[in-house]
N, C-alpha and C positions, 0 to 999 in steps of 0.2 A: 549503408547507415540505417539503423533502425529509427523509425519515427514514433515518438511517444507523446501522448497527451496526458496531462494531469488535470483531473477535475477537482478544483479546490486550491486555494492559495493560503491555507492556514499553515501552522508551524510544520505539520507533516508534509504537506505538499511542497512547501518551499525547501525544506531540508532534502527531500528526495530530488527535487529539481536541481539543487546545487550539486548533488552527487552525479546526477545524470549528465549535466553540462560538462563535468570534468572528464567524462569518457567520450565526449563528442557525439552524444545523441542529438538527433533533430527533435527539439522539444518545443511544445507550446502548452499554455494553460487554458483550460476551459472554465469560464466563470459566467455568472449571471450579469455582472456589471464590470465589463472590461476596463472602463476608465478608472473605477475605484480600485480594482485589482492591480492595475499597473503601478499605482503608488506604493504597493507592497513589494514589488519586484525590484529589489535593489542589489547592489554588489554584483556577483556573477550572474544574476538573473535579470539585470537591467535591460538586456536586449532580447529577452525571450518574449514572444508575442502573447498577449492576453486577449483571447477571443471568446465569442459566445460558444457554449459547449458543442453545438453541432458543427461549427466551423473548425474547432480544435480537433474534433474526433474524425473528421472526414477522411484524412489521409493517414491517420495513426494506425499502426499495427497493434500496439499495446496501449491500453487506456488505464491509467492508475486512478482508482477511486479513492480520493483523500479528503472526504467530507465527514461530518458527524454521521454516525450510523443511522439515526432517524431520517436523514436526508438522502440516504444512499440510493434508494429506488428512484426517487424523483430526479436526482442528479444524473443517474444513468439514462433515464428516459429523455432528459433534456438534450442528450447528445445525439439524438436521432437514431437512425438505423445502426445497430451494432453487429449486424450479420457478418460472420466470418472473422470478427475481431477478437482479441483477447482482452478481457476485462479483469484487471488485477485489483481485488478487493482488499484495501488496507484498513478497513474500518473495524470498530469494536462496539458491540451493543452493550452498554453499561448503564447502571444507575449507581448512586452513591449513598451509602449508609455507614458512616464511620470508616469507609474504605470502598473499593470498587466491587460491584456485584454484577455478575454476568446476567444480561437481560435479553436473551435471544428472541427472534421472531418465531412464529409457529413452525416454520420450515426447518428449524434447528440451528441455523446460523444466518448471518447476513448474506454470506456467499451462496448458500443454498436458496435463499429467497431470490437473489439475483438470477441464479440459474433457472429457477422456475419462471421468472418473468421474461427472461431472454433465452429461450431454448436454442436459438441459432448462434449463440455467443459462447465462447470458451471462457468460463469463469474460473479464475485461480485465486486462492486466498494466500496472502503473504504480506511481508513488510509491515505487519500489524503488532508484533509482539515485542517491540521496544520503542523507545521514544525518539523524538526528532534528533536528539544528540547522537544516537547510534546510526540513524538513517543518514545523517550528514557525514559521520566519520565512524566507520565500522571497525576500525582497528582497536583491539583491546590489548591489555598488557601481555597476554599470552597468544596473540594472533587474532585473526578476523572473527567477528561475531558470526554465529550461525544464523542463517535466514531460512526458515522452513516454509515450504510451499505445498499446498494441497489442491488437487484438481483432478478431474476425470479425463481431460484431454492430454495425452502424453506429449504430443507435439508442442502444444501451447505451453505446457509446464516446462518442457525442456528449454524452450526459447526464453521464458522468464528466468529460469535458473541460470542460463548462460549469461543473461544480462546482469543478474545479481552477482555472479562471479566477476564480471568485468567491473562492477561497481566496488569490488573489494570485499564482499561477503563470502562466507563459506556456505554455498547453497546446499540445502538438504531437502530431499523428497519426503514430504510428510504423508504421502499416500493419497487416497481418493478424496473427493470434495466433502464427503461426510466428515472427514477429519478437520474441516474448517472450524468446527465447534471446539476441537481441542486447541487449535491455535488461538481462538478467541479467549479460551480459558488460560492459556499461557500468557496472553496479554494481561489478563486480570492479575495473575501472579506478579508479572513485571511491575504493573502499576501499584499493586499493594506494597511490594518491596521498596519501590521508589518513593512512596509517600508514607503511608502508615507504618511501613516496616523500617523506615529510617535509613535505607541503604543509599538513597540519592539516585540520580537519574543516569549517571555515567557508567552503565554496565549493560552487558548483553549476556545471552546464553551461549554456551559452547558444549559440544559433546567431546569428551576426552577419554581415550582408552587407558586402561591400566598399563603400566610398564611391563 
């Protein structure tokens, strides 16, 4: 059984947690205030432990980073040593001006900033280009939503993609970590369509071949 920690108990963290629980993952949440976070863990998450980030990450093989992008580096550092672990960056650096605008750090993407800060950690970008509705339930009218993953460690990326498949997504290899910027921009497109574009939030992306 894979052990997973989710840093953050916002809508994204909780939605991913509900999906992970359904497939029998050993799950825990890492938060700054466990007592406060526990009140947000209801329904299928009621028995999932809320721990300080370091305690949550200690035994985790994969750590989901599900916090606002400006807090990503601080949240990862709060988890203690990440040597040999896989850090799955689900964040998007955005600002708002009549719609979402990509606002990356100097490294080119949040994932690349994390990789620079944690050179002994396998950073993968993914689960960022759709909202909590799809993270909680990836089945679309024509099949599962595609989930794209970028990263430079093929073993870590394969493990994350295998987990995504178990969760009901159609996992897609989006190439090296430099393509994390493309996934953040794909998220900008999703958010634009979901908000200013008037499509609503209950959709995901799919690659479909011509007949």
